[in-house]
C-alpha positions in Angstrom: 49.2 -21.4 29.6 49.2 -25.2 29.9 45.4 -25.6 30.3 43.8 -27.7 27.7 47.2 -28.2 25.9 49.1 -31.2 24.7 52.5 -31.6 26.5 55.3 -34.1 25.6 58.0 -35.0 28.1 61.1 -36.7 26.8 62.6 -39.1 29.3 59.3 -38.8 31.1 59.6 -42.0 33.1 62.4 -40.6 35.2 62.2 -38.8 38.6 61.2 -35.5 37.0 58.4 -37.0 34.9 56.9 -38.9 37.8 56.5 -35.7 39.6 55.7 -33.4 36.7 52.8 -35.5 35.4 50.5 -35.7 38.5 51.3 -32.1 39.5 50.6 -30.7 36.0 47.4 -32.8 35.7 46.1 -31.4 39.0 47.1 -27.8 38.4 46.5 -27.2 34.7 44.2 -30.0 33.5 46.0 -30.4 30.1 44.3 -32.2 27.3 47.1 -34.7 27.1 50.6 -35.5 28.5 52.7 -37.8 26.3 55.5 -39.7 27.9 58.3 -40.2 25.3 61.0 -42.6 26.4 62.9 -45.7 25.4 62.5 -48.0 28.4 59.3 -50.1 28.0 59.4 -51.5 31.5 59.5 -48.1 33.1 56.6 -47.0 30.9 54.7 -50.2 31.9 55.2 -49.4 35.6 54.3 -45.7 35.2 51.2 -46.5 33.1 49.8 -48.5 36.0 49.8 -45.4 38.1 47.7 -43.5 35.6 45.6 -46.4 34.2 42.4 -44.6 34.9 43.4 -41.2 33.4 42.9 -41.0 29.6 45.0 -37.8 29.5 48.3 -39.7 30.0 49.7 -41.4 27.0 52.9 -43.3 26.3 55.2 -43.3 23.3 58.2 -45.6 23.0 61.1 -43.7 21.3 64.6 -42.3 21.6 65.7 -38.7 21.2 68.4 -40.1 18.9 65.7 -41.1 16.4 64.7 -38.0 14.6 61.9 -39.6 12.6 60.3 -41.0 15.7 60.4 -37.6 17.3 58.6 -36.1 14.4 55.8 -38.7 14.8 55.6 -38.2 18.5 55.4 -34.4 18.3 52.3 -34.4 16.0 49.7 -32.1 17.6 51.9 -31.2 20.6 51.9 -27.7 22.0 54.7 -27.8 24.7 57.7 -29.9 25.3 59.8 -30.6 28.4 63.1 -32.2 27.5 64.2 -34.4 30.4 65.9 -37.2 28.5 69.6 -37.5 29.2 72.5 -39.9 29.9 73.4 -38.4 33.3 75.4 -40.8 35.5 78.9 -39.3 35.6 81.0 -42.5 35.5 78.8 -44.0 32.8 79.4 -41.0 30.6 83.2 -41.1 31.3 83.4 -44.8 30.2 80.9 -44.5 27.4 81.5 -41.0 26.0 80.2 -41.6 22.5 76.9 -42.8 23.8 76.6 -39.8 26.1 77.2 -37.4 23.2 74.6 -39.2 21.0 71.9 -38.7 23.6 72.8 -35.4 25.2 74.0 -33.4 22.2 72.7 -35.2 19.1 69.4 -35.9 20.8 69.1 -32.2 21.6 69.7 -31.2 18.0 67.1 -33.7 16.8 64.6 -32.3 19.2 65.3 -28.7 18.3 64.9 -29.5 14.6 61.7 -31.5 15.1 60.1 -28.9 17.4 60.7 -26.1 14.9 59.4 -28.1 12.0 56.3 -29.3 13.9 55.4 -25.8 15.2 55.8 -26.5 18.9 55.1 -23.3 20.9 57.6 -23.6 23.7 60.3 -26.0 24.8 61.9 -26.1 28.3 65.1 -28.2 28.6 66.3 -29.5 31.9 70.0 -28.8 32.7 72.3 -29.4 35.7 74.7 -27.7 37.9 77.4 -29.8 36.2 76.9 -27.7 33.0 78.4 -24.7 34.8 82.3 -24.8 34.5 82.1 -28.5 33.7 84.9 -30.9 34.7 83.3 -34.2 33.5 81.9 -35.3 30.2 78.3 -35.3 31.4 78.6 -31.7 32.4 80.3 -30.8 29.1 77.5 -32.4 27.0 74.9 -30.6 29.0 76.7 -27.3 28.5 76.7 -28.0 24.8 73.0 -28.9 25.0 72.2 -25.6 26.9 74.0 -23.7 24.1 72.0 -25.5 21.5 68.7 -24.8 23.0 69.6 -21.1 23.6 70.7 -20.8 19.9 67.6 -22.6 18.8 65.7 -19.4 19.2 67.8 -17.8 16.5 67.9 -21.0 14.4 64.1 -21.0 14.4 64.2 -18.0 12.1 60.6 -16.9 11.3 59.1 -19.9 13.2 57.3 -19.1 16.5 59.0 -22.0 18.5 60.8 -20.7 21.6 63.4 -22.6 23.7 64.6 -22.0 27.3 66.5 -24.0 29.9 66.1 -24.6 33.7 69.1 -25.6 35.7 69.2 -27.1 39.2 71.3 -29.6 41.2 70.7 -33.1 42.6 67.1 -33.7 43.6 66.6 -34.8 47.2 65.6 -38.4 47.6 65.8 -39.3 43.9 67.0 -42.7 42.7 70.7 -43.1 43.0 71.2 -39.9 45.1 73.0 -39.7 48.4 70.0 -39.6 50.8 68.5 -43.0 49.8 72.1 -44.4 49.6 72.9 -43.3 53.2 69.5 -44.6 54.4 70.2 -48.0 52.8 73.5 -48.5 54.6 73.1 -46.6 57.9 72.6 -49.8 59.9 76.2 -50.8 59.0 77.3 -48.0 61.4 79.6 -46.3 58.9 78.8 -43.7 56.2 81.4 -42.9 53.4 82.1 -39.2 53.0 84.1 -38.2 50.0 85.4 -35.0 51.6 84.4 -33.3 54.8 84.4 -29.9 53.1 81.9 -31.0 50.4 78.6 -29.1 50.0 75.6 -29.7 47.8 72.5 -27.8 46.7 69.2 -29.2 48.0 66.1 -29.1 45.8 62.9 -31.1 45.9 61.2 -32.5 42.8 58.3 -30.3 43.4 60.5 -27.2 43.3 62.0 -28.5 40.0 58.5 -28.8 38.5 57.5 -25.4 39.6 60.6 -23.9 38.0 59.6 -25.5 34.7 56.1 -24.1 35.0 57.6 -20.6 35.7 59.8 -20.9 32.6 56.9 -21.7 30.4 55.0 -18.7 31.7 57.9 -16.2 31.7 60.2 -17.1 28.8 60.8 -15.1 25.7 63.4 -17.6 24.5 67.0 -18.3 25.4 66.9 -17.8 29.1 68.5 -20.2 31.6 66.5 -20.2 34.8 68.3 -21.1 38.1 66.2 -21.7 41.2 67.4 -20.2 44.5 67.7 -23.2 46.8 69.5 -24.0 50.1 72.9 -25.7 50.5 74.0 -28.3 52.9 77.3 -29.8 54.1 77.5 -33.5 53.2 78.7 -34.2 56.8 75.5 -32.5 58.1 73.5 -34.6 55.6 75.0 -37.8 57.0 74.4 -36.6 60.5 70.7 -36.0 59.7 70.3 -39.5 58.2 72.3 -41.5 60.8 73.5 -39.4 63.8 75.1 -42.5 65.5 77.0 -43.6 62.4 80.8 -43.0 62.1 81.7 -40.9 59.0 84.7 -42.3 57.0 86.5 -40.0 54.5 87.0 -42.0 51.3 88.1 -39.3 48.8 86.5 -37.5 45.9 85.5 -39.7 42.9 86.7 -39.0 39.3 84.7 -36.1 37.8 83.2 -35.0 41.1 83.3 -31.4 42.4 83.9 -30.3 45.9 81.1 -27.8 45.6 78.3 -27.5 43.1 78.0 -24.4 40.9 75.1 -23.1 38.9 76.2 -19.7 37.8 79.9 -18.9 36.9 81.7 -15.6 37.1 81.6 -15.5 33.3 77.8 -15.9 33.3 77.4 -13.2 35.9 77.8 -10.5 33.1 74.5 -11.6 31.7 72.7 -12.7 34.9 69.7 -11.1 36.7 68.3 -11.7 40.1 64.6 -12.2 41.0 62.9 -13.0 44.4 63.0 -16.8 43.9 65.4 -17.4 41.0 68.2 -16.1 38.8 68.0 -15.8 35.0 71.1 -16.1 32.7 70.3 -14.3 29.5 71.7 -15.2 26.1 75.0 -13.7 25.0 74.0 -13.8 21.3 72.0 -11.2 19.4 72.2 -8.7 22.3 69.4 -10.6 23.9 71.0 -10.0 27.3 69.9 -6.3 26.9 66.3 -7.2 25.9 63.8 -5.6 28.3 61.2 -8.3 27.6 63.7 -10.9 28.9 65.0 -8.7 31.8 61.6 -7.6 33.1 62.0 -6.5 36.7 65.4 -8.3 37.3 68.3 -6.8 39.1 71.8 -7.3 37.6 74.0 -9.4 39.8 77.5 -8.0 40.8 80.5 -8.5 38.6 82.3 -11.8 39.4 79.2 -13.1 41.1 79.2 -16.9 41.5 76.3 -19.0 42.6 77.8 -22.1 44.2 76.8 -24.4 47.1 79.7 -23.2 49.3 79.0 -19.4 49.0 75.2 -19.7 49.3 73.3 -17.3 51.6 70.7 -20.0 52.3 71.6 -23.2 54.3 69.5 -26.2 55.3 70.3 -27.5 58.8 70.1 -31.1 60.2 66.6 -30.7 61.7 65.1 -29.3 58.5 66.4 -32.3 56.5 65.2 -34.8 59.2 61.7 -33.2 58.9 61.8 -33.5 55.1 62.9 -37.2 55.3 60.1 -38.0 57.8 57.5 -36.4 55.6 58.8 -38.0 52.4 60.1 -41.4 53.6 57.6 -43.3 51.4 59.0 -41.9 48.1 62.7 -41.6 48.9 64.6 -43.8 46.5 61.5 -44.4 44.4 61.4 -41.1 42.6 
């Protein structure tokens, strides 16, 4: 599907974009990938990695700027929406700015994609959008709803929208693994709560889920990757087995366990070998055979959370992953 196409990635200088671009260039050989973002220095750094590849282009712009989006989307076939204000404390202290990017920006992109005749759009979501307790999660839930409803809003246009949802990416900038690695020599690792669990997903798995969504979507689906969980105490042990673990308490807006599918979503959720799919509540799309395909309805009151997961990553598996990926941890 993506072969010989033009793809635009909003927020493309982030962790996702830095994985999506080389992987997609290698697998699909698109005509062009356009990185749309507002940070010129991040674009400058990323451009140096692809200076010999004419297929990679850069476009300074903000999803808050509707007119700039219209210009950037000229001739584009597919869009991945990765732009977001996503640091939880930043959103709590700057709520209006978070709303402008995550909600108003989503609306701008939906309008622009419909008007410019984009074929398919996949928006990145987060576990924090499921039963949100912080502003970032609430804005991403609103964004998810906007992209799902965008398929109805498109009317007679052919543009289709879907969402992919996953948790924190292993080794990404600002995440717990590079943080623990940076302080392990101090001999103490701060643990917010010894019961805390987290989903574990690699950037490569996130990119593959986006590829699957482009290939599978009819419009309005939320795709949730099946991934392992890990106790934060085991994660700390994998990084620094000799370090003492000090309980410091949960931060404002932080959950004890991550959740990606709520009991309320279970009524419209189907299971597949490698993922789940939450179908839209509106327009009876949850009963659409083209969207269900070969999926199996999950049980009533099903919840997909990091503490009730059937798949767990152990200490040795994470150590192997860290050893294999040590060069890129904290730089992705």
